[in-house]
C-alpha positions in Angstrom: 0.0 0.0 0.0 1.5 3.4 -1.0 1.7 6.0 1.7 -0.3 9.1 1.3 1.6 12.3 1.0 0.5 14.9 3.4 0.3 18.4 2.0 2.8 20.9 3.4 1.0 24.0 4.6 2.8 27.3 4.0 1.6 30.1 6.2 0.2 33.0 4.3 2.6 36.0 4.1 1.6 39.2 5.8 1.2 42.2 3.6 4.3 44.4 3.7 4.2 48.1 4.3 6.2 49.8 1.5 7.3 52.6 3.8 9.1 50.2 6.2 11.8 49.4 3.6 12.6 53.0 3.0 12.6 53.8 6.7 15.1 51.0 7.4 17.5 52.0 4.7 17.4 55.8 5.6 20.5 57.3 7.3 20.5 60.5 9.3 22.7 63.4 8.6 23.9 65.5 5.8 25.6 64.0 2.8 27.8 67.0 2.1 27.8 70.8 2.0 24.8 72.4 0.3 25.2 74.9 -2.4 24.1 77.6 0.0 26.9 76.7 2.5 29.5 76.7 -0.2 28.5 80.1 -1.5 28.5 81.5 2.1 32.0 80.2 2.6 33.2 81.7 -0.6 31.8 85.1 0.3 33.5 84.9 3.7 36.9 84.1 2.0 36.4 86.9 -0.4 35.7 89.4 2.4 38.7 88.2 4.4 41.0 88.4 1.4 39.8 91.9 0.6 40.2 93.0 4.2 43.7 91.6 4.2 44.6 93.4 1.0 43.3 96.7 2.4 45.4 96.2 5.5 48.5 95.7 3.5 48.9 91.9 3.7 50.3 89.8 0.9 47.9 88.4 -1.6 47.5 84.6 -1.4 46.1 82.9 -4.4 44.1 79.7 -3.9 42.9 77.4 -6.6 39.8 75.4 -5.5 
């Protein structure tokens, strides 16, 4: 007499929330300087260089 195969029951999967995957992969913090911060830094450097030239300091040339 052949043995009967018992069916294997697979539990139904729960529906996934699509926002959970994005939340788990998200990292906190900035990824680099923003354009606004770069422009502000450039303005500060220009102001400092001009103030230095008016005070009689030597000109320093920087290549960024």
